[in-house]
C-alpha positions as a Markdown table, in Angstrom:
| # | Residue | x | y | z |
|---|---|---|---|---|
| 1 | Unk | 12.3 | -0.5 | 10.0 |
| 2 | Unk | 13.1 | 2.6 | 12.2 |
| 3 | Unk | 16.4 | 3.2 | 10.8 |
| 4 | Unk | 16.5 | 6.9 | 9.7 |
| 5 | Unk | 19.1 | 6.7 | 7.1 |
| 6 | Unk | 17.0 | 4.5 | 5.9 |
| 7 | Unk | 13.7 | 5.8 | 6.0 |
| 8 | Unk | 15.1 | 9.0 | 4.7 |
| 9 | Unk | 16.5 | 7.3 | 1.3 |
| 10 | Unk | 13.0 | 5.9 | 0.9 |
| 11 | Unk | 11.5 | 9.5 | 1.4 |
| 12 | Unk | 14.5 | 10.6 | -1.0 |
| 13 | Unk | 13.5 | 8.2 | -2.9 |
| 14 | Unk | 10.2 | 8.9 | -3.5 |
| 15 | Unk | 10.6 | 12.5 | -3.6 |
| 16 | Unk | 12.5 | 12.2 | -6.8 |
| 17 | Unk | 10.8 | 10.2 | -8.5 |
| 18 | Unk | 7.7 | 12.6 | -8.1 |
| 19 | Unk | 9.2 | 14.7 | -10.2 |
| 20 | Unk | 7.9 | 12.6 | -13.4 |
| 21 | Unk | 4.2 | 11.9 | -11.8 |
| 22 | Unk | 1.5 | 12.4 | -14.6 |
| 23 | Unk | -0.7 | 15.0 | -13.3 |
| 24 | Unk | -2.1 | 17.1 | -16.2 |
| 25 | Unk | -5.3 | 17.8 | -14.3 |
| 26 | Unk | -5.3 | 17.9 | -11.0 |
| 27 | Unk | -1.1 | 19.2 | -11.3 |
| 28 | Unk | -0.8 | 16.5 | -7.9 |
| 29 | Unk | 2.2 | 15.2 | -8.4 |
| 30 | Unk | 3.5 | 11.9 | -6.1 |
| 31 | Unk | 5.5 | 9.2 | -6.1 |
| 32 | Unk | 5.8 | 6.6 | -3.8 |
| 33 | Unk | 8.6 | 4.7 | -3.1 |
| 34 | Unk | 7.9 | 0.8 | -1.5 |
| 35 | Unk | 11.4 | -1.2 | 0.4 |
| 36 | Unk | 10.5 | -4.6 | 0.8 |
| 37 | Unk | 11.9 | -6.9 | 3.4 |
| 38 | Unk | 14.7 | -7.8 | 0.4 |
| 39 | Unk | 16.2 | -4.3 | 1.2 |
| 40 | Unk | 15.0 | -3.9 | -2.6 |
| 41 | Unk | 12.9 | -0.1 | -3.1 |
| 42 | Unk | 10.7 | 0.2 | -6.1 |
| 43 | Unk | 8.9 | 3.6 | -7.3 |
| 44 | Unk | 5.8 | 4.6 | -8.3 |
| 45 | Unk | 4.4 | 8.0 | -9.7 |
| 46 | Unk | 0.8 | 8.9 | -9.8 |
| 47 | Unk | -0.9 | 8.7 | -13.5 |
| 48 | Unk | -3.7 | 10.5 | -14.0 |
| 49 | Unk | -6.6 | 10.3 | -16.8 |
| 50 | Unk | -9.2 | 12.5 | -18.4 |
| 51 | Unk | -11.3 | 9.6 | -17.0 |
| 52 | Unk | -10.3 | 10.1 | -13.6 |
| 53 | Unk | -11.2 | 6.4 | -12.6 |
| 54 | Unk | -8.8 | 5.0 | -14.8 |
| 55 | Unk | -5.9 | 7.1 | -12.9 |
| 56 | Unk | -3.5 | 4.9 | -11.3 |
| 57 | Unk | -2.2 | 6.2 | -7.5 |
| 58 | Unk | 1.8 | 6.9 | -6.9 |
| 59 | Unk | 1.1 | 3.8 | -4.2 |
| 60 | Unk | -0.6 | 1.5 | -6.2 |
| 61 | Unk | 2.1 | 1.9 | -9.5 |
| 62 | Unk | 4.7 | 0.9 | -6.5 |
| 63 | Unk | 3.3 | -2.1 | -5.0 |
| 64 | Unk | 2.5 | -3.1 | -9.1 |
| 65 | Unk | 6.3 | -3.1 | -9.7 |
| 66 | Unk | 7.5 | -4.9 | -7.3 |
| 67 | Unk | 5.4 | -7.4 | -7.4 |
| 68 | Unk | 6.3 | -7.2 | -11.2 |
| 69 | Unk | 9.4 | -8.4 | -10.3 |
| 70 | Unk | 8.8 | -11.0 | -7.3 |
| 71 | Unk | 8.3 | -9.4 | -4.6 |
| 72 | Unk | 5.2 | -10.2 | -2.1 |
| 73 | Unk | 6.3 | -8.8 | 1.7 |
| 74 | Unk | 7.1 | -4.7 | 2.2 |
| 75 | Unk | 8.9 | -3.0 | 4.9 |
| 76 | Unk | 8.1 | 0.5 | 4.3 |
| 77 | Unk | 6.1 | 2.8 | 2.1 |
| 78 | Unk | 7.4 | 6.2 | 1.5 |
| 79 | Unk | 4.3 | 8.7 | -0.2 |
| 80 | Unk | 6.0 | 12.5 | -0.8 |
| 81 | Unk | 3.4 | 14.9 | -2.5 |
| 82 | Unk | 4.2 | 19.4 | -2.9 |
| 83 | Unk | 1.3 | 19.8 | -0.8 |
| 84 | Unk | 2.0 | 21.8 | 2.3 |
| 85 | Unk | 1.3 | 19.2 | 4.8 |
| 86 | Unk | 1.6 | 15.4 | 4.0 |
| 87 | Unk | -0.9 | 13.5 | 1.9 |
| 88 | Unk | -2.2 | 10.2 | 3.6 |
| 89 | Unk | -2.8 | 7.7 | 0.2 |
| 90 | Unk | -6.9 | 7.3 | -0.8 |
| 91 | Unk | -8.7 | 3.9 | 0.4 |
| 92 | Unk | -8.0 | 2.5 | -2.6 |
| 93 | Unk | -4.5 | 2.2 | -1.6 |
| 94 | Unk | -4.6 | 1.7 | 2.0 |
| 95 | Unk | -6.4 | -1.4 | 0.8 |
| 96 | Unk | -4.3 | -2.4 | -1.9 |
| 97 | Unk | -1.1 | -2.0 | 0.7 |
| 98 | Unk | -3.4 | -3.6 | 3.4 |
| 99 | Unk | -3.4 | -7.2 | 0.8 |
| 100 | Unk | 0.2 | -7.4 | 2.6 |
| 101 | Unk | 0.3 | -6.7 | 5.8 |
| 102 | Unk | -1.1 | -3.9 | 8.1 |
| 103 | Unk | 2.4 | -4.0 | 9.8 |
| 104 | Unk | 4.0 | -1.9 | 6.4 |
| 105 | Unk | 5.4 | 1.1 | 7.5 |
| 106 | Unk | 3.6 | 4.2 | 6.1 |
| 107 | Unk | 5.5 | 6.9 | 6.0 |
| 108 | Unk | 3.7 | 10.3 | 4.5 |
| 109 | Unk | 5.9 | 13.4 | 3.7 |
| 110 | Unk | 5.5 | 17.1 | 1.5 |
| 111 | Unk | 7.7 | 18.9 | 0.0 |
| 112 | Unk | 7.7 | 21.6 | 2.5 |
| 113 | Unk | 9.7 | 19.1 | 4.8 |
| 114 | Unk | 6.2 | 18.0 | 7.0 |
| 115 | Unk | 6.9 | 14.1 | 7.6 |
| 116 | Unk | 4.4 | 12.3 | 9.4 |
| 117 | Unk | 4.8 | 8.6 | 10.0 |
| 118 | Unk | 2.5 | 4.9 | 10.9 |
| 119 | Unk | 1.6 | 1.6 | 11.1 |
| 120 | Unk | -0.9 | 0.7 | 8.0 |
| 121 | Unk | -2.9 | -0.6 | 10.8 |
| 122 | Unk | -3.7 | 2.6 | 11.8 |
| 123 | Unk | -4.3 | 4.5 | 9.2 |
| 124 | Unk | -7.3 | 1.2 | 8.2 |
| 125 | Unk | -8.5 | 0.1 | 11.5 |
| 126 | Unk | -11.5 | -2.6 | 11.4 |
| 127 | Unk | -9.3 | -3.7 | 7.9 |
| 128 | Unk | -10.8 | -6.3 | 5.5 |
| 129 | Unk | -7.5 | -8.6 | 5.0 |
| 130 | Unk | -6.7 | -12.0 | 3.6 |
| 131 | Unk | -7.5 | -13.4 | 6.5 |
| 132 | Unk | -11.0 | -12.2 | 6.6 |
| 133 | Unk | -11.9 | -15.2 | 3.9 |
| 134 | Unk | -12.7 | -18.5 | 5.7 |
| 135 | Unk | -10.8 | -21.3 | 3.8 |
| 136 | Unk | -12.6 | -22.9 | 1.0 |
| 137 | Unk | -11.5 | -26.2 | -0.7 |
| 138 | Unk | -10.4 | -25.2 | -4.1 |
| 139 | Unk | -9.1 | -21.4 | -3.5 |
| 140 | Unk | -5.7 | -20.7 | -3.5 |
| 141 | Unk | -3.5 | -17.6 | -2.4 |
| 142 | Unk | -3.6 | -15.4 | 1.3 |
| 143 | Unk | -6.8 | -16.7 | 3.3 |
| 144 | Unk | -7.1 | -20.5 | 1.6 |
| 145 | Unk | -6.9 | -23.9 | 3.4 |
| 146 | Unk | -3.8 | -24.2 | 2.0 |
| 147 | Unk | -2.8 | -20.7 | 3.5 |
| 148 | Unk | -2.0 | -21.9 | 7.4 |
| 149 | Unk | -3.7 | -23.2 | 9.6 |
| 150 | Unk | -7.2 | -20.7 | 11.3 |
| 151 | Unk | -8.0 | -22.9 | 13.1 |
| 152 | Unk | -9.1 | -20.8 | 16.4 |
| 153 | Unk | -9.6 | -17.4 | 14.2 |
| 154 | Unk | -13.2 | -15.9 | 14.4 |
| 155 | Unk | -15.0 | -16.6 | 12.0 |
| 156 | Unk | -16.3 | -14.3 | 8.6 |
| 157 | Unk | -19.1 | -11.9 | 9.3 |
| 158 | Unk | -21.4 | -13.0 | 6.6 |
| 159 | Unk | -22.0 | -16.5 | 6.3 |
| 160 | Unk | -24.1 | -18.0 | 3.8 |
| 161 | Unk | -27.4 | -19.3 | 5.1 |
| 162 | Unk | -28.8 | -22.1 | 3.1 |
| 163 | Unk | -31.7 | -22.4 | 1.0 |
| 164 | Unk | -34.8 | -23.3 | 2.2 |
């Protein structure tokens, strides 16, 4: 997705939804807009909680909205904050996005107008992906034996050792 008007539309959607973030503790409002390959856009905001680990980031909110609608293939995500410079997704969000492909186009924008973009793989080198699993009978979903022919792919770094 390198179409400038489409990218600008995605950034605008993220900036618009950012105003609905619930960030009473940090004051750091974040909006995310995720475009799927079907062309639909799903938005999310960060939702803070007094118990910080319970909080949810905007990127994961957008992913959950898309998944809830039956989408599984993503094209691009725009993330907008009111910081002076664009803010990158946290590690948890990078890993969540990685579940659906490292080719995802990530656009980071600040309310001040600064924009940065790159594929997710640049933000998460040496990623742990569904392909990191070796196929096992009975497992379903990405990385399962039913997920396609994996012959010739490297084995997992960690393997079970037989007990003596």
